Phi, psi and omega in degrees: 000141177285146170275177187302328183285349180261000180301137179302122180289160179304136175084001177238151181056192181257120188297330185223117182228129179236127180232114176052044180293128179231136169226121182240148169236105187070233178264003182261125178267110176284322172238129193230073173080041182271149179219139171190167175223154180229131183275166174301130179077006181266142170261115182246119186261135174257119177245158175159157178294170174305137181085007182284339180110007183297307183294320176302316177300316181294323181295324177290320182291338178260006178080009179282333177226155176262151179279150174277330180199166180089182182231148177225132179230121176238117185054038176078007186235148169282118185300334181294338183237018186285154181256183183298327179299323177293313182294338177295339186249009184234134177244146182222134169237103183281162181297324174255110183289164179274142180274122178233048190303327187276352181269154167275149188304311183294321180294322181295311181296322179294322180295317177297322182297329182292344180274002181240154185279334184222058184287158169285160177292124184307322179293326177294319179295315178298322175297317182300325182260016176060043176236020183296331180275007180246016186308318187259007181280136174289144183299325184287357177255004176281153172288171179297319179293323178293321180296325179292321178292327177294321177302318180295317178304315180294330179285333185251351185298335178279009181053060187290148170280328175234132181234127178254125182238106184259100181052059187290335186257010178300129178086358180273148174283166185306319181294318180292325177297313179300323180293320179293320177303315181297322176296316179296320179295321179296317179300313179299318180296334178271005173105001176289129174278129188231125171254124189237128170253141180201150172261354184270113182288331177290325175294314179302314179298318185286325191258319193281137170282321176222156177237142174239119178265123180251150170207130179053037176077012183235150177279124176265325181194145171233122185200173172286159177303323182290331185257348184304128173071016181302322184282350181261337188234118184271156171279160178237123174258125179231149180203174178264106180272181182298326182259008180128192182297137174229157178205162177213143175266141185209148175271350178221094187294325182293313179298313180298320177299317178296319178296319179293316181296324177291318181292320185263002172079025175153187180301144182275131179293142179051045183292137172220136178236116176258112177263138186297137174289170174301320180299315178302315183288322176300311178300323176295321179297317182275004175078031177234055179301142176259000000 
């Protein structure tokens, strides 16, 4: 294990590296040999159905669980044996937030800030998550969406170099979700490495530089949102032929359209091209085509 002076400094090396990670319970592999890496300032999204292994992976990367096999390096350190200096540089927003009902919002964020060496100003953090008007409000009087935004505030107040967000926008209204998206983008632009799990494909498309699709603990594909599942889901070209509606499925709509126009002697009447959405392509990747 590296000591605190050996932790990879900001801007150097690859902040997050996973090689052949395995987590088993008895004979059942919840995570089964997954590998990926995440660069500085990158938003890396983990997608997958329930039971895919996303939350277990996050728990191992944050030192909450130990791996059964494989290696994990976050900021150059194995999280399972990391010290306080490492935790000073890592932020976590778990899927299930912690209950701090007896605290007032401002006091709680300020208390968390004291645990870090280079924290953000608590009032600035509350402003960023749209809770500035709740400074003196008890946590148990917050709405579900406000509590979720407080979870995010506690995760970022330490100014983390690496931030783990496990379903961060669950329960938020559309306006709050958009505000949080903007915050995540600002953090990434400033160099924070972010690993995000989400069930919202619009969120994944909007935020992630790359996506990793898991199913049954295995990686099915790692790609950009634009390219994910291209080989699994075809576009459909449809037009009005001499005998009625016609259509063809294709992996390359542009090439196929040129071939059809050449064959039929000109532009196709009532032409329509349906390109698969990210949802279509994601479902194709996990084998649940509609």
